[in-house]
N, C-alpha and C positions, 0 to 999 in steps of 0.2 A: 869465363873470366878469371879462372884460376882458383886456388883454394882461399877460402874466406878466413880471416883471422878469428881466433877465439875471443879476443877482447876488443871492445869498442871504446875508443878514446872519446871522451865527452867533456863538456864545459858545465860544470855543476854550479848553478846560481844560489847563492846564499843572500846576497844583497847586491846592490849596484856596484859597490866597491869591494865585494868579496866573492869573486868567481874563481872557482878552483878546477884545474884540470884533473880529471880522474879517468877511471875505466870501469866499464861494466860488461857483462857478456853480450855478444852480438845476438840480437833478438832472433829467436827461431820463428819460422814462417808457418802459418796455418793456411788452410784452404782460401784461395782467392787474394792472397796477400803478396806484396812485392817487398823486396829489400833493396834500397837504394844506397849507393855511395854518394854522399853529399858532395856536390861541386860548388854550390853557392847557397848561402843562408844568410839573409839580410837581417840586420839588427832593426827592429821596429821600435817606434817611439813607445808602444805600449809595453815593451820589455823593460823600459825604465821606470814604470810606474810601481814603485815599491810598495804602496798601499795595497795594490792589486796582487803583485807577485810574491811578496815576502811571506804571506800566510800559507802559500803552497811550497815554500822552500824547505829543504834543499830540492832543487828540481832542475831539469835540463830544459831550457827554453829554446826558441827558434822555430818559427812557423812559415817563413818565406823561403821555401826550399825548392831548388832545382838540383837534379842529380841524374845518375845513370842507374838502370835496372841491372843488378848483379845476380839477383835470384828470384824466382817466381814460384808461389805456392800452387798446389794442385787447383785445376779449374780456372786459372787466370785467362782471361780473354782479352784480345786487343793489345797485349803488351808481351814483350819477350826480352830476354837477356840482351843488354846492349843498347836498348832504347834510352834515349834522353828524354826526361820528363820534368814537368812541374807538378808537384803534389801539394794539395791543400789540406790543412789540419782539421778544418770544421766543415762538415758537410750535412745537408738536411735530408730528412727521410723521403721528401717529395710525395708523401701520402696523407700527412695530418691536415687538420683544418688550417693551420698557419701556411703550410706550403701551397695548399690548393687555393688559398686566397692571395698568393703572391707575397706572403710574409715569411719567406723561407728562413730568414736569419732570426726569427723567433721560435723556430722549431726546437723541440726538446733534443732530438738527435743531434743537431748542429752544435748544441751546447755541451754535448757529452763526448763527442768524437775528438780524436787527437792522434798524434804520432807516438811511436815508441822507439827511443826516447824522444826528446825534442830535436829540432833541426841543428842545434849546435853540437854536432856529433859526426864521426866519420861515416857511420852507417845508421839508417833509419828503417825501421819497419812500418809500411803503410798498410793499415787494416783493409780488409776487403771492402767495407762500405766506402772508404776514401778512395780506393782504387776505382770503384765503380762510378762514383759521383764527383770525385775531386781531383783526378789525375789526368793530365793532358800531355800528349806527345809534343815535344819540341821540335819544329822544323830545323833542318840542318843549319840554316842561316841565322837562327835565333840563338844568341849566346846564352850560356848559363846564368850570367848576371841579369840579363833581360828576362830570363824565365823566372828568376826568383822575385822579380817585381810584378808578375802577373797578378798575384793575390792582392797586394796593396792597390794596384791600378784597378782591379775589379771592385774593390771597396769604394773607391771614388766614383767609378761609373754608376754603381748602384745608388749612392746618395743623390747624384744628380738626376737619375732616372726617377727615383722616388719623389724627388721635389718637383718634377715636371719641368726642369730647367731646359729651355729651348733655344733654338737658333735665333740670334739677334737680340737676346735679352742681355742686359748689362749685369755684370757680376763683380762682386768685391770679395776677395779671398783674404781673410784675416789669419796671418801666420804663414811665413814663407818657407817653412821647413819641408820635409820630404812629402807629407800629406798635402800641404798647400801646393807644392810644385806639381804633384800628380793631378790634383784638381785642376790646375792651370792647363796642363797638357791635355787632360780629358775634355775640359771645356772648349779648348781650341779645336780639338777634333770634332766636337759636336756642333760647331758653328756659332758658339756663344760669343758675345762681345758687344761693346768693349769690356775688357777684363782688367780689373784693378787688383793689385796685391799690397797689403800693408804688413810691415814687420819693424820691430824695433832695431833690428841688426842691419847695418849698411851692406854687409856681404850678402845677406839673403835677399835684400832688395836688388842688388846687382844680379843675382842668380835669376830672380823673377824677370827682370827686364831682359836678360839674355835668352830666357825661354819663351819670350814673346808677349809678356804683359804690356798692355797699353800704357799703364802708369804704375810705378812702384812707389808707395808712400811711407814715410816715417809713421808708424802707428801712433806716435804721440803728438802729431803735428796737424790736428784738425782735419782728419781724413773725411768725415761726413760733409764739411763745408767744401773740401776740394773736390769731391765726387760730384756734389751738387752743382758746383761751378763748371765742371767739365760736361755734365749731362743736361743741366737745367732742371733736375728733379733728383729724387732719391734713386738708389740702385734697386733694380728689380729682384736681385737675389744676393744674399750675402752667405758665405760659407765660413763658419768659424772653426778654425783647425787648431785651437788652443783653448785650454780650459780656464784661462785667466779671466778674471772678473771684469777687467777693463775691456777685454775683447768683446764680451757679451754686451756691455753698454755701448760700445762703438757700433756693433751690429744692429742693435735696436735703433740707434740714432741715425744710421746711414740708410737703412732700407726705405724703400719708397711705400706710399700708401698701396695696400693690396699686394705687397711684395712678399717674399719668402726668406726666411732664415734657416739655414741648415746647420745644426750643431753636430760636428764631426769628431769632437774630442770631449772627453769626460772632465768633470771637476773633480775634486777630492771626494773621498767616499761619503762624507757627512755634510758637504757643502750644499747650501741653498742659495737661491738668487731672487731678489724682489724685482718684479717687473711692474712698470706703470700700466696696470691692467686696461684701464678704460682707453688710454691713448693707443696702446699696441693692438688690442683685440677688438675693441668696440668701435673706436672712431676710425683707426687706420686699417683695420682688418688685415693685419699682418698674419701670415701663416708661419708657425714655428714648427719644425719637424727635426727628427734626428735620424741617423743611420748607423747601423752596426753591421760589420761583416760583408760578405758577398755570397750570392748564390751561383750555382753552376752557370746560369746564362750570363752572368756578369763576368765570370772568369773566362768564358769562351769568347765573349766580346773583346775582353782585354787582350787575350792572346792574338786574336784576329787583328786588332790595331796594331799591336807590336810586330806581328810577322808581316803585316802589310806595309810597314814602314810609315804608317800614319802617326804613330807615337813612338818617339825614341827615348825610352826610359833610361837607357844607360847614360844619358846626359846627367843624370842625378847622382851616379856612382862617383864618389870622391876618394874612397879608400877600399883596398882589398887586403885583408889580413889573414894570417894563418889562425887556426883554432887556439894555438898557444898564446896569441896576443889579444884574445877577445876582451880581456879586462881593459887593455888600452882603447879598444874600440868603444866600450861602454863609457869610458872617461871622456873620449872625444865627443860622444853624443851628448853627455851631460853638459859639457862646456859649450857646445852648439855655436862654435865660432868658425872653424875652418873646415867642417865636415858636413856632409849632407846625408847620402846613403852609404853605409858601411856594410860591405859584404864580407862574410867569413867563408874562407875556402880551406877546409881541413887538409886538402892535398898539398897546400904550401908549407905544411909542417914536415913534409918529408925531406 
């Protein structure tokens, strides 16, 4: 692949509105490790959570990464220079009590693993544990952009599997951004339906309708009443893809007796929410659950769905920007008006 540069161009995060292009040494490789040239790195909604990111700043973010292997450490098996891959930043140990009971995303190892540096860089070192448990080859027909969406799709699949969301169940997705859109695509692939989406923004309601939602509602316009009118009862499952308090209230009001609510997005770090305990838990027997991250099985399923043409995640990509314009990408995400998934491709800087 030629001689590697001595310096690695990176985007250093200080805050949402202060991202500086800098440089650091290209990470050296140890045994079992891979060095990737980044081809696509998606901006995730979690990258914009300043309360979560700023305590770790300055740092290089980016965890939705697809790229090409440019060097391999001693002992690497299954990968070689030239392979196009998707790599995931958090991987479980697969041996602890959490992993052995199907709670892989609660694993201590998963919460300690990461890239060097983050994916908003020209070059990324993938540690050996990530190579072993979180790196997958991309088939030739799967684009880099699609590869970078394997991890977020895997997160959506895990949440739906964890909640036991099944074929023929009605579903309301609150929040029509990237997460909500991935849940919509994942649910359609699982045979879930009818599927409703609510969002406060007309453009995102239009996106949901284009992606196949049976109805797309204005989040402020009586959604529980509308879904009940459509179904004759409450919704079997509600997935909440925003941490807004109004969204939680909407979910609790819209879900049917014995139904499920999946919380897929966090609130602020110190926020709490009061629930009508007796009605929700005792009388209506609603199941509330949450989901974080994805396990290897979820990532493999996500790639299978993408490679098989069942889920076209590239429909969510609205912008591709060079690394040098990542600040503009963050600002577009913050405005949340004309963008959905924004991909950073450092090769565009050349």
